[in-house]
C-alpha positions as CSV (number, residue, x, y, z in Angstrom):
1,M,-109.9,140.2,50.5
2,K,-111.6,136.8,50.9
3,I,-114.5,138.0,48.7
4,F,-112.0,139.1,46.0
5,L,-110.2,135.7,46.0
6,G,-113.5,133.9,45.9
7,T,-114.6,135.9,42.9
8,I,-111.3,135.0,41.1
9,C,-111.6,131.3,41.9
10,G,-115.2,131.4,40.6
11,L,-114.2,132.9,37.3
12,V,-111.4,130.4,36.8
13,L,-113.8,127.5,37.4
14,V,-116.3,129.0,34.9
15,A,-113.5,129.3,32.3
16,I,-112.4,125.7,32.8
17,L,-116.0,124.5,32.5
18,F,-116.5,126.5,29.2
19,L,-113.4,125.1,27.6
20,T,-114.4,121.6,28.5
21,L,-117.8,121.9,27.0
22,K,-116.4,123.6,23.9
23,E,-113.9,120.7,23.3
24,S,-116.7,118.1,23.8
25,H,-118.9,119.8,21.1
26,T,-116.2,120.5,18.5
27,P,-117.2,118.6,15.3
28,D,-115.0,115.9,14.1
29,P,-112.4,117.0,11.5
30,A,-113.2,116.3,7.9
31,P,-111.7,113.0,6.7
32,P,-108.9,113.2,4.2
33,V,-109.3,112.7,0.5
34,T,-108.4,109.1,-0.4
35,Q,-106.9,109.9,-3.8
36,E,-106.6,112.9,-6.2
37,G,-109.8,113.4,-8.2
38,D,-112.2,111.9,-5.6
39,F,-115.3,114.1,-5.1
40,R,-116.3,112.2,-1.8
41,S,-114.1,111.2,1.1
42,D,-114.2,107.7,2.7
43,D,-117.5,108.4,4.5
44,G,-119.2,109.7,1.4
45,S,-119.0,113.4,2.3
46,F,-118.3,116.3,-0.1
47,Y,-116.3,118.2,2.5
48,A,-113.0,116.8,1.2
49,F,-112.8,119.3,-1.6
50,A,-114.2,122.2,0.5
51,S,-112.5,125.1,2.1
52,P,-113.2,125.4,5.9
53,P,-116.9,125.9,6.4
54,L,-118.4,129.1,7.9
55,P,-118.0,129.3,11.7
56,D,-121.7,128.6,12.3
57,R,-122.0,125.7,9.9
58,D,-121.2,122.0,10.5
59,W,-119.3,120.5,7.6
60,K,-121.8,117.6,7.5
61,D,-124.5,120.1,6.4
62,F,-123.0,119.9,2.9
63,D,-124.0,116.3,2.6
64,L,-127.6,117.2,3.5
65,L,-127.4,120.0,0.8
66,A,-126.1,117.4,-1.7
67,D,-128.9,115.0,-1.1
68,Q,-131.6,117.8,-1.3
69,L,-130.0,119.3,-4.4
70,K,-129.8,116.0,-6.2
71,D,-133.5,115.4,-5.5
72,A,-134.4,118.9,-6.8
73,L,-132.2,118.5,-9.9
74,E,-133.6,115.1,-11.0
75,L,-135.7,115.4,-14.1
76,K,-139.0,113.9,-13.2
77,E,-142.4,114.1,-14.8
78,G,-143.1,117.8,-15.1
79,G,-139.4,118.7,-15.0
80,S,-137.0,119.7,-12.2
81,D,-137.8,121.9,-9.2
82,I,-136.1,125.1,-10.5
83,E,-136.9,127.3,-7.5
84,Q,-135.6,124.7,-5.0
85,I,-132.4,124.2,-7.2
86,R,-131.8,128.0,-7.1
87,R,-132.3,128.3,-3.3
88,L,-130.1,125.3,-2.4
89,L,-127.4,125.9,-4.9
90,L,-127.0,129.6,-4.0
91,E,-126.9,128.7,-0.3
92,W,-124.1,126.2,-1.0
93,L,-122.2,128.5,-3.3
94,Q,-122.3,131.3,-0.7
95,A,-121.2,129.0,2.1
96,D,-118.5,127.1,0.2
97,E,-118.1,127.5,-3.5
98,A,-115.3,124.9,-3.8
99,S,-117.3,122.0,-2.4
100,A,-120.4,123.0,-4.4
101,I,-118.5,122.9,-7.7
102,A,-116.9,119.6,-6.7
103,F,-120.4,118.2,-6.2
104,L,-121.7,119.5,-9.5
105,Q,-118.7,117.9,-11.3
106,S,-119.6,114.6,-9.9
107,L,-123.1,114.6,-11.5
108,P,-123.8,112.8,-14.9
109,D,-125.7,114.6,-17.6
110,Y,-128.8,112.5,-17.0
111,P,-131.2,112.5,-15.1
112,Y,-130.1,115.9,-13.8
113,D,-131.1,119.4,-14.9
114,L,-127.6,120.8,-15.5
115,E,-128.8,123.4,-18.0
116,T,-130.6,125.2,-15.1
117,V,-127.5,124.8,-12.9
118,A,-125.3,126.5,-15.6
119,S,-127.7,129.4,-15.9
120,I,-127.7,129.9,-12.1
121,L,-123.9,129.8,-12.1
122,N,-123.6,132.4,-14.8
123,Q,-126.0,134.7,-12.9
124,Y,-124.1,134.0,-9.6
125,W,-120.8,135.2,-11.3
126,S,-122.4,138.1,-13.0
127,N,-120.0,140.6,-11.4
128,M,-117.1,138.7,-12.9
129,P,-115.9,139.3,-16.5
130,E,-117.0,136.6,-18.9
131,S,-113.3,135.8,-19.7
132,D,-112.7,135.1,-16.0
133,R,-115.8,133.0,-15.8
134,L,-114.6,130.9,-18.7
135,A,-111.1,130.5,-17.3
136,K,-112.7,129.3,-14.0
137,I,-114.8,126.8,-15.8
138,M,-112.0,125.5,-18.1
139,A,-110.0,124.7,-15.0
140,W,-112.6,122.2,-13.9
141,A,-112.1,118.5,-14.5
142,P,-112.4,117.8,-18.3
143,Q,-115.2,115.6,-19.7
144,T,-117.5,116.5,-16.8
145,A,-121.1,117.3,-17.9
146,I,-121.5,120.5,-16.0
147,R,-118.2,121.9,-17.5
148,E,-119.7,121.7,-21.0
149,Y,-123.1,123.2,-19.9
150,A,-121.5,126.0,-18.0
151,R,-119.0,127.0,-20.7
152,R,-121.9,127.0,-23.3
153,E,-124.0,129.2,-21.0
154,V,-121.3,131.8,-20.4
155,F,-120.1,131.7,-24.0
156,F,-123.5,132.1,-25.6
157,S,-124.7,134.9,-23.4
158,W,-121.4,136.7,-23.9
159,T,-121.7,136.3,-27.7
160,S,-125.2,137.8,-27.7
161,E,-124.0,140.8,-25.6
162,A,-120.5,141.5,-27.0
163,P,-119.7,139.5,-30.2
164,T,-116.6,141.5,-31.0
165,D,-115.1,140.8,-27.6
166,V,-115.8,137.1,-28.0
167,R,-114.1,137.0,-31.4
168,Q,-111.0,138.6,-29.9
169,W,-111.1,136.1,-27.0
170,I,-111.4,133.1,-29.3
171,S,-108.4,134.2,-31.4
172,E,-106.3,134.6,-28.2
173,N,-107.3,131.3,-26.6
174,H,-106.3,128.5,-29.0
175,D,-107.0,125.8,-26.4
176,F,-110.7,126.7,-26.2
177,E,-112.5,123.9,-28.1
178,M,-115.1,125.2,-30.6
179,D,-116.4,122.0,-32.2
180,S,-119.4,121.3,-30.0
181,I,-120.5,124.9,-29.8
182,F,-119.5,126.5,-33.1
183,R,-122.9,126.4,-34.8
184,Y,-124.5,128.1,-31.8
185,W,-121.7,130.7,-31.7
186,M,-122.2,131.5,-35.4
187,E,-126.0,131.7,-35.0
188,R,-125.5,134.4,-32.4
189,D,-122.6,136.1,-34.1
190,I,-124.5,136.6,-37.4
191,E,-127.3,138.3,-35.4
192,S,-125.1,141.3,-35.2
193,S,-123.3,140.9,-38.6
194,S,-123.7,138.3,-41.4
195,F,-122.4,135.0,-42.6
196,E,-119.9,136.8,-44.9
197,D,-118.6,138.9,-42.0
198,S,-118.3,135.9,-39.7
199,F,-116.3,134.0,-42.4
200,K,-114.1,137.0,-43.1
201,W,-113.2,137.0,-39.4
202,I,-112.6,133.2,-39.4
203,Q,-110.2,133.5,-42.3
204,E,-108.2,136.1,-40.3
205,I,-107.4,133.5,-37.7
206,S,-103.9,132.1,-37.9
207,D,-103.5,129.1,-40.2
208,E,-101.5,127.5,-37.3
209,D,-104.7,127.4,-35.2
210,P,-105.9,123.8,-35.5
211,R,-109.5,124.9,-35.0
212,K,-109.6,127.1,-38.2
213,E,-110.3,124.4,-40.8
214,R,-113.0,122.8,-38.5
215,M,-114.6,126.2,-38.0
216,I,-114.7,126.8,-41.8
217,T,-116.2,123.4,-42.4
218,A,-118.9,123.8,-39.7
219,G,-119.7,127.3,-41.0
220,I,-120.2,126.1,-44.6
221,I,-122.5,123.3,-43.4
222,Y,-124.5,125.7,-41.3
223,W,-124.6,128.4,-44.0
224,N,-125.7,125.8,-46.6
225,D,-128.7,124.9,-44.3
226,E,-129.7,128.5,-44.1
227,E,-128.8,130.3,-47.3
228,P,-127.4,127.9,-49.9
229,D,-127.5,130.4,-52.8
230,Q,-125.5,133.0,-50.9
231,L,-123.0,130.4,-49.8
232,A,-122.4,129.4,-53.4
233,T,-121.7,133.0,-54.3
234,Y,-119.3,133.4,-51.4
235,L,-117.4,130.1,-52.2
236,N,-117.0,131.3,-55.8
237,S,-115.3,134.4,-54.5
238,V,-112.6,132.9,-52.3
239,E,-109.2,131.7,-53.3
240,P,-108.8,127.9,-53.4
241,S,-107.4,126.6,-50.2
242,A,-107.0,123.3,-48.4
243,L,-108.7,124.9,-45.4
244,F,-112.0,125.0,-47.4
245,D,-111.7,121.5,-48.9
246,E,-113.7,119.5,-46.3
247,G,-116.4,122.1,-46.3
248,I,-116.7,122.2,-50.1
249,D,-116.7,118.4,-50.2
250,S,-119.6,118.4,-47.8
251,Y,-121.4,121.1,-49.8
252,A,-120.9,119.3,-53.1
253,S,-122.3,116.1,-51.6
254,S,-125.4,117.9,-50.5
255,V,-125.9,119.4,-54.0
256,A,-125.3,116.0,-55.7
257,Q,-128.6,114.5,-54.8
258,Q,-130.5,117.2,-56.8
259,A,-127.9,118.5,-59.3
260,P,-125.0,116.0,-59.7
261,E,-123.5,118.0,-62.7
262,E,-123.4,121.2,-60.6
263,A,-122.0,119.2,-57.7
264,M,-119.2,117.9,-59.9
265,T,-118.1,121.5,-60.6
266,W,-117.8,122.1,-56.9
267,A,-115.9,118.9,-56.4
268,E,-113.4,119.9,-59.1
269,S,-112.6,123.1,-57.1
270,I,-111.2,121.1,-54.1
271,F,-107.6,122.0,-53.6
272,D,-106.1,118.7,-52.4
273,P,-105.7,116.3,-55.3
274,E,-106.6,113.1,-53.4
275,R,-109.7,114.6,-51.7
276,R,-110.7,116.1,-55.0
277,A,-110.5,112.7,-56.7
278,R,-112.5,110.9,-54.0
279,S,-115.2,113.7,-54.0
280,M,-115.5,113.6,-57.8
281,A,-115.8,109.8,-57.8
282,N,-118.5,109.8,-55.1
283,I,-120.5,112.4,-57.0
284,A,-120.0,110.5,-60.3
285,F,-121.4,107.4,-58.7
286,I,-124.5,109.3,-57.7
287,W,-124.7,110.7,-61.2
288,W,-124.4,107.2,-62.8
289,D,-127.3,106.1,-60.7
290,Q,-129.6,109.1,-61.4
291,E,-128.7,110.2,-64.9
292,P,-126.9,107.4,-66.6
293,E,-126.9,108.9,-70.1
294,R,-125.5,112.3,-69.0
295,F,-123.0,110.4,-66.8
296,D,-121.8,108.3,-69.7
297,Q,-121.2,111.4,-71.8
298,W,-119.2,113.0,-69.1
299,Y,-117.3,109.8,-68.3
300,S,-116.2,109.2,-71.9
301,Q,-115.4,112.8,-72.8
302,T,-113.9,114.0,-69.6
303,L,-112.0,111.2,-67.8
304,P,-108.7,110.0,-69.2
305,A,-108.1,106.3,-69.0
306,D,-105.4,106.7,-66.3
307,S,-107.5,109.2,-64.3
308,P,-107.6,108.3,-60.5
309,V,-111.2,109.5,-60.6
310,R,-112.0,107.0,-63.3
311,R,-110.4,104.2,-61.4
312,I,-112.4,104.9,-58.2
313,V,-115.6,105.3,-60.2
314,D,-115.1,102.0,-61.9
315,Q,-114.6,100.3,-58.5
316,L,-117.7,101.8,-57.1
317,I,-119.8,100.8,-60.1
318,A,-118.4,97.3,-60.1
319,V,-119.3,96.8,-56.5
320,E,-122.8,98.0,-57.0
321,Q,-123.4,95.9,-60.1
322,D,-122.1,92.8,-58.3
323,A,-124.6,93.5,-55.5
324,I,-127.4,93.9,-58.1
325,N,-126.5,90.7,-59.8
326,Q,-126.4,88.7,-56.5
327,G,-129.8,90.2,-55.6
328,N,-131.3,89.1,-59.0
329,A,-129.8,85.6,-58.7
330,Q,-131.4,85.2,-55.2
331,S,-134.8,86.4,-56.4
332,T,-134.7,84.0,-59.4
333,N,-133.9,81.0,-57.1
């Protein structure tokens, strides 16, 4: 009986000692976030945006990872340390994705290799549908450098693999901004189709979509760089529309340097009267400078005295002639 009681007392003492040691070695709790949007807490750690760390990991390890990763990401002579970036980033993502993403959002574009980070993230999420990856990225803080790199990476790889799915997704997600990535999207889209097919799809987008006109304009500029003759044929085949005005204005301006008379024909096809007048006047000014005799003939035979185009052209020529006269006067003195 005494032996039994002694055994019980011994076990109780061991349990008390174990709990005391455990309490003394429990890491300090993570400090609170000082304000919404902070990526570091008061002591500079990244744990503030993290979910609880894995049981065998001290939360302060994330700060060590942050310092090591920043060093690997820095673009030095010879580039960044891609293998080290991959090892550290995957370790952090697997341990606590939330704090890893918070850290990445805190980085500026330069001098860090965020393009490599975006590629690793896209690979890390490879089992997730591309639409879900984009939704995850678009929920990040706007105007952060990694957000733009990551959405480009996912969007471009998806377009190369499934352009039809991407078209459907674009048309359903009106808040997805296309301006900065449109040219790259079309470059990949036409790999599986053609400029004509891409434009046919763009025209099917709702006129209420604020991106539509900008997409048409960017597409015309890109197509003109690659296949100007085919673009001219296509533009001649479409119905006049204000949605095409900015693109046709840009196309006419590019043609004006080599063929002002042809450019004038394009400018005359602009749908909006005010934009048409400005475009025609700008091309007429180039024409006046390059082929004054042909310009004079067009000016006298085509433009009525009360034409808004004539008024703008007269103003442009008057300003230029004043500048020439002032320059001649200064050189004489």
